[in-house]
C-alpha positions as CSV (number, residue, x, y, z in Angstrom):
1,M,-20.8,-17.5,-10.0
2,R,-22.8,-16.9,-6.7
3,F,-24.3,-19.8,-4.8
4,S,-26.8,-19.2,-2.0
5,W,-28.4,-21.5,0.5
6,I,-31.9,-20.8,1.5
7,Y,-33.4,-22.6,4.4
8,G,-36.9,-22.3,5.8
9,T,-39.9,-24.3,6.9
10,A,-40.1,-25.9,10.2
11,A,-38.9,-29.2,8.8
12,A,-35.8,-27.7,7.2
13,T,-33.3,-25.3,8.6
14,A,-31.7,-21.9,8.3
15,L,-28.6,-20.0,9.2
16,V,-26.4,-16.8,9.0
17,L,-27.3,-13.6,7.1
18,T,-30.7,-12.2,6.3
19,A,-31.5,-10.9,2.8
20,H,-32.1,-7.5,4.4
21,G,-28.8,-7.2,6.3
22,V,-30.3,-7.7,9.7
23,L,-28.7,-10.4,11.8
24,A,-31.0,-12.8,13.6
25,K,-30.2,-13.5,17.3
26,D,-29.9,-17.2,17.0
27,I,-30.1,-20.1,14.5
28,S,-33.7,-21.0,15.4
29,E,-34.8,-17.4,14.7
30,K,-32.9,-17.5,11.4
31,A,-34.8,-20.7,10.4
32,A,-38.1,-19.0,11.2
33,R,-37.2,-16.0,9.0
34,D,-36.1,-18.1,5.9
35,E,-32.8,-16.4,5.8
36,I,-30.1,-16.6,3.1
37,V,-26.6,-18.0,3.5
38,N,-23.7,-17.7,1.1
39,M,-21.4,-20.7,1.0
40,R,-19.4,-22.0,-2.0
41,D,-20.2,-25.4,-3.4
42,A,-16.5,-26.1,-3.3
43,D,-16.3,-25.7,0.4
44,P,-15.0,-29.1,1.7
45,A,-17.8,-29.4,4.3
46,M,-20.4,-28.8,1.6
47,Q,-18.8,-31.3,-0.8
48,K,-18.9,-33.9,1.9
49,A,-22.6,-33.1,2.5
50,F,-23.4,-33.4,-1.2
51,D,-21.5,-36.7,-1.4
52,K,-23.3,-38.2,1.6
53,A,-26.7,-37.1,0.4
54,R,-26.2,-38.5,-3.1
55,K,-24.8,-41.8,-1.8
56,T,-27.8,-42.3,0.5
57,L,-30.5,-40.9,-1.9
58,P,-31.6,-44.3,-3.2
59,D,-32.5,-45.5,0.3
60,F,-34.2,-42.2,1.1
61,L,-36.3,-42.4,-2.0
62,K,-37.4,-46.0,-1.0
63,K,-38.4,-44.7,2.4
64,A,-40.3,-41.7,0.9
65,A,-42.2,-44.0,-1.4
66,N,-43.5,-46.0,1.5
67,P,-43.1,-43.8,4.6
68,A,-42.9,-45.6,8.0
69,D,-45.4,-44.7,10.7
70,G,-44.3,-41.7,12.6
71,T,-42.3,-40.1,9.8
72,D,-43.2,-37.1,7.7
73,N,-42.0,-34.0,5.9
74,Y,-40.0,-35.8,3.3
75,A,-38.2,-33.2,1.2
76,L,-35.4,-32.8,-1.4
77,K,-32.9,-30.0,-1.7
78,V,-32.3,-29.0,-5.3
79,G,-30.1,-26.5,-7.0
80,L,-31.9,-24.2,-9.4
81,T,-30.1,-21.8,-11.8
82,D,-31.1,-18.5,-13.4
83,G,-28.2,-17.1,-15.5
84,R,-25.1,-16.9,-13.3
85,N,-26.9,-17.5,-10.0
86,T,-27.6,-20.9,-8.4
87,E,-29.8,-21.1,-5.3
88,Y,-30.6,-24.2,-3.3
89,F,-34.2,-24.9,-2.2
90,W,-36.2,-27.4,-0.3
91,M,-38.8,-29.1,-2.4
92,A,-41.8,-30.7,-0.8
93,D,-44.5,-33.1,-1.9
94,F,-42.3,-34.6,-4.6
95,E,-43.2,-37.2,-7.2
96,Q,-40.6,-39.2,-9.1
97,K,-41.0,-40.3,-12.7
98,G,-37.8,-42.1,-13.7
99,E,-34.9,-39.6,-13.4
100,Q,-37.3,-36.6,-13.3
101,F,-39.1,-35.2,-10.2
102,T,-41.8,-32.6,-9.7
103,A,-42.2,-30.9,-6.4
104,T,-43.4,-27.7,-4.6
105,L,-40.7,-25.1,-4.1
106,S,-40.8,-24.5,-0.3
107,N,-38.8,-21.3,-0.1
108,T,-38.9,-17.8,-1.5
109,P,-36.2,-17.3,-4.2
110,R,-33.9,-14.4,-3.6
111,L,-31.4,-14.7,-6.4
112,V,-33.1,-17.1,-8.9
113,R,-36.0,-14.9,-10.1
114,K,-37.7,-17.2,-12.6
115,Y,-39.2,-19.3,-9.8
116,R,-41.7,-18.5,-7.0
117,G,-42.3,-20.0,-3.6
118,G,-45.1,-22.6,-3.8
119,E,-44.6,-23.2,-7.5
120,Q,-44.5,-26.7,-8.9
121,V,-41.0,-27.3,-10.4
122,T,-39.6,-30.2,-12.5
123,F,-36.0,-31.1,-12.0
124,S,-33.6,-34.0,-12.6
125,R,-32.1,-36.4,-10.1
126,G,-28.7,-34.7,-10.8
127,Q,-29.9,-31.5,-9.3
128,I,-30.6,-33.1,-6.0
129,V,-28.0,-32.2,-3.4
130,D,-29.7,-33.2,-0.1
131,W,-32.8,-34.7,1.4
132,L,-34.5,-34.8,4.8
133,Y,-37.4,-36.2,6.7
134,I,-38.7,-36.1,10.3
135,D,-38.7,-39.2,12.4
136,E,-41.2,-38.2,15.1
137,A,-40.8,-41.5,17.0
138,R,-37.1,-40.9,17.4
139,G,-37.4,-37.2,17.7
140,R,-34.9,-36.8,14.9
141,M,-34.4,-34.9,11.7
142,M,-32.9,-37.4,9.2
143,G,-30.6,-36.3,6.4
144,N,-30.2,-32.5,6.0
145,F,-26.4,-32.9,5.5
146,T,-26.1,-29.4,4.1
147,A,-27.3,-28.0,7.4
148,C,-24.4,-29.8,9.0
149,A,-22.0,-28.2,6.6
150,L,-23.4,-24.8,7.3
151,L,-23.2,-25.4,11.0
152,T,-19.4,-25.7,10.7
153,K,-19.4,-21.9,10.2
154,E,-21.4,-21.3,13.5
155,S,-20.0,-21.3,17.0
156,A,-19.9,-24.7,18.8
157,K,-22.6,-23.4,21.2
158,D,-25.0,-22.3,18.6
159,A,-24.5,-25.4,16.4
160,A,-25.1,-27.7,19.4
161,A,-28.3,-25.8,20.4
162,F,-29.6,-26.0,16.8
163,K,-28.9,-29.7,16.6
164,K,-30.6,-30.3,19.9
165,Q,-33.7,-28.2,18.9
166,Y,-34.2,-29.9,15.6
167,G,-32.9,-33.4,16.5
168,L,-30.2,-33.1,13.9
169,S,-27.3,-35.4,14.1
170,C,-24.2,-34.6,12.0
171,D,-22.2,-37.5,13.2
172,D,-24.0,-40.4,11.4
């Protein structure tokens, strides 16, 4: 089974390989190009990210339901499957109804062909693997634990630059 991570949108992130085989110069450029990254779900860093996101999801959902001033871009990362392929996407403008969610697919699918970027998708709470929002007042990106896992595959210099640019903290 192949698992891919897609990151895009200014609020989210991106890393590593392009779908067209052209390497971007730095992580910020990769984010802008909505590039694809392959990383196994079983990778210890990714498992740690999933666990942290799931443990903190209830608090995130409370914040998203009543956003504080100076916060925006609340999003969920969800795994969608089409046959043998699973791809992970950021979902924006989500609404929760019990254990079900409906949101807008923020990325362009590369492996999971039954979905389209911008499409409204319904998914279960169990499909959520990460979350994020932007705290403008603190200059921070909150959550996005999967980006921290992906950054473990980058050089220390590139990872530090990316964290600084996006206000991402992988230590808390």
